C-alpha positions as CSV (number, residue, x, y, z in Angstrom):
1,M,-0.2,0.3,-0.1
2,I,2.5,2.3,0.8
3,D,4.8,1.7,-2.4
4,I,1.4,2.4,-4.4
5,L,0.9,6.2,-2.5
6,L,5.0,6.5,-3.5
7,S,4.6,6.1,-6.6
8,L,1.1,8.4,-6.9
9,F,3.2,10.7,-5.1
10,F,6.5,11.2,-7.2
11,F,3.8,10.3,-10.3
12,I,2.1,13.8,-9.2
13,A,5.9,14.9,-8.3
14,T,6.3,14.8,-11.9
15,I,3.1,16.5,-13.9
16,V,3.7,19.5,-11.2
17,G,7.4,19.7,-11.7
18,F,7.1,19.6,-15.8
19,A,3.9,21.6,-15.5
20,T,5.5,24.2,-13.3
21,S,9.2,24.1,-15.0
22,F,7.9,25.1,-18.6
23,M,5.8,28.2,-17.2
24,V,9.3,29.4,-15.5
25,L,11.3,28.8,-19.4
26,F,8.6,30.2,-21.2
27,S,7.7,33.1,-19.5
28,R,9.0,36.2,-20.3
29,K,9.5,38.4,-17.3
30,N,13.4,38.4,-16.5
31,Y,14.1,35.4,-19.0
32,S,18.1,35.6,-17.7
33,K,16.9,34.7,-14.6
34,S,13.9,32.1,-15.0
35,F,16.0,30.3,-17.4
36,F,18.3,28.8,-14.6
37,L,15.0,28.4,-12.7
38,G,12.9,26.4,-15.3
39,L,15.9,24.0,-15.9
40,F,16.4,23.6,-12.4
41,L,12.7,23.4,-11.8
42,F,13.4,20.3,-15.3
43,S,16.2,18.9,-13.9
44,L,14.0,18.0,-10.7
45,A,11.2,17.0,-12.3
46,V,13.4,14.8,-14.2
47,V,14.6,13.4,-10.8
48,S,11.0,12.7,-9.8
49,I,10.3,10.1,-12.8
50,Y,13.9,8.7,-11.9
51,N,12.6,8.4,-7.9
52,F,9.3,6.7,-9.6
53,Y,11.0,4.2,-11.7
54,L,12.8,3.1,-8.8
55,S,9.6,3.0,-6.0
56,A,7.8,1.5,-8.6
57,N,10.1,-0.9,-9.4
58,V,9.5,-0.9,-12.9
59,F,13.3,0.3,-14.0
60,K,14.4,-3.4,-15.0
61,D,11.5,-3.0,-17.6
62,F,13.0,0.3,-18.8
63,P,16.9,0.1,-17.8
64,D,18.3,2.6,-20.2
65,L,15.5,5.6,-19.2
66,F,16.1,5.1,-15.8
67,M,19.8,5.6,-16.5
68,I,19.6,8.5,-18.5
69,T,17.1,9.7,-15.7
70,K,19.6,9.2,-13.2
71,S,22.2,11.6,-14.7
72,F,19.5,14.7,-14.3
73,I,21.1,14.8,-10.8
74,F,24.0,16.6,-11.8
75,L,22.2,19.3,-13.5
76,S,19.9,20.7,-10.2
77,A,23.5,21.9,-8.9
78,P,24.5,24.0,-11.4
79,C,21.7,25.8,-12.3
80,A,20.9,26.7,-8.6
81,F,23.7,28.2,-8.0
82,L,23.7,30.2,-11.1
83,Y,20.0,31.0,-10.0
84,V,21.0,32.7,-6.9
85,R,23.9,34.2,-8.3
86,S,21.9,35.7,-10.8
87,V,19.6,36.7,-8.5
88,L,22.0,37.9,-5.5
89,F,24.2,40.2,-7.7
90,P,21.8,40.6,-10.7
91,N,24.8,42.6,-12.6
92,S,26.9,39.5,-12.8
93,V,26.9,38.4,-16.8
94,F,27.0,34.7,-17.3
95,K,30.7,34.0,-18.7
96,K,32.1,30.9,-20.7
97,H,34.1,29.4,-17.0
98,D,30.7,29.7,-16.0
99,W,30.0,26.8,-18.2
100,F,32.1,24.5,-16.8
101,H,29.8,24.0,-13.8
102,F,27.5,21.4,-16.1
103,L,30.8,19.4,-17.0
104,P,29.9,16.5,-14.9
105,F,26.6,16.7,-16.6
106,L,27.5,16.6,-20.0
107,I,30.0,13.5,-18.8
108,Y,27.6,11.0,-17.2
109,F,24.9,12.3,-19.7
110,S,27.4,11.9,-23.4
111,L,28.7,8.5,-20.7
112,T,24.9,6.6,-20.3
113,I,24.4,7.4,-23.9
114,V,27.2,5.8,-25.4
115,V,27.4,3.0,-23.0
């Protein structure tokens, strides 16, 4: 019984997370700040898919999808950092070396796609 409720909770969290992230990503107001917030919410929604598969014991049926969603855990921290930095320091500009924060996600995601 508790497994069904937990799976239902993660499913609802995924739907709400995707809806919220798309609303924030496609809003016209403060796009530079809201982009990282929307990407952060999107990564949390994808991580909720990972948790849904884990709680429902369905990951044996879809192992590739399970591994791809697992890589989005590495996307949430850089997005949260860049969003907080853009809110606290509104004059800060996104620099070339800021892309290095996304390197763990890119490495893990590319390894899950290739392997």
